matplotlib code that plots the C-alpha trace (Angstrom):
import matplotlib.pyplot as plt

x = [-2.5, -0.6, -2.2, 0.2, -1.0, -4.8, -4.3, -2.9, -5.2, -5.2, -5.8, -6.2, -9.6, -8.7, -7.8, -11.2, -13.0, -11.3, -11.9, -15.5, -16.3, -14.3, -16.3, -19.7, -18.5, -17.5, -20.8, -22.7, -20.7, -20.7, -24.6, -25.1, -23.1, -24.9, -28.3, -27.2, -25.4, -26.5, -22.8, -21.5, -17.9, -18.1, -19.9, -17.0, -14.4, -16.1, -16.3, -12.8, -11.7, -14.1, -12.7, -9.1, -9.9, -12.1, -9.3, -6.9, -9.6, -10.6, -7.0, -6.2, -9.1, -9.4, -6.8, -4.0, -4.4]
y = [3.0, 6.3, 9.4, 9.5, 6.2, 7.0, 10.2, 8.1, 7.6, 4.9, 7.0, 10.9, 12.4, 13.7, 10.1, 8.6, 11.2, 10.4, 6.8, 7.3, 9.4, 6.9, 4.0, 5.8, 6.5, 2.9, 1.5, 3.9, 2.9, -0.9, -0.7, 1.0, -1.3, -4.2, -2.9, -2.2, -5.5, -7.8, -8.9, -9.1, -9.6, -6.4, -4.4, -5.4, -4.5, -1.2, -0.4, -1.1, 1.2, 3.9, 3.4, 4.1, 7.0, 8.6, 8.2, 10.1, 12.8, 13.5, 13.2, 16.1, 18.4, 18.0, 20.3, 18.9, 21.7]
z = [35.9, 35.8, 34.4, 31.7, 30.6, 30.9, 28.6, 25.7, 22.8, 20.3, 17.3, 16.9, 16.4, 13.1, 12.0, 13.5, 11.3, 8.4, 8.8, 9.7, 6.7, 4.5, 5.8, 4.9, 1.6, 1.0, 2.4, 0.1, -3.0, -2.2, -1.5, -4.8, -6.8, -5.2, -6.0, -9.7, -10.5, -7.6, -7.4, -3.9, -4.8, -7.1, -4.5, -2.0, -4.4, -5.2, -1.7, -0.9, -3.9, -2.6, 0.9, -0.2, -2.5, 0.4, 3.0, 0.6, -0.2, 3.4, 4.6, 1.9, 2.8, 6.5, 8.3, 10.4, 13.1]

ax = plt.figure().add_subplot(projection="3d")
ax.plot(x, y, z, "-o")
ax.set_aspect("equal")
plt.show()
């Protein structure tokens, strides 16, 4: 493996941070929804929506540089 291939990243650190924070928000929203309604499909849908909204939010507030 050449040094050029060894230095390539799958995703940037910024993208990984955004996805991790969005995942934490989605798990929290889904868990709270499940504890409130005891509906797994509703919790999954809520978590998915929260994940999408969190990605947009964190992408906006975390600087590109």
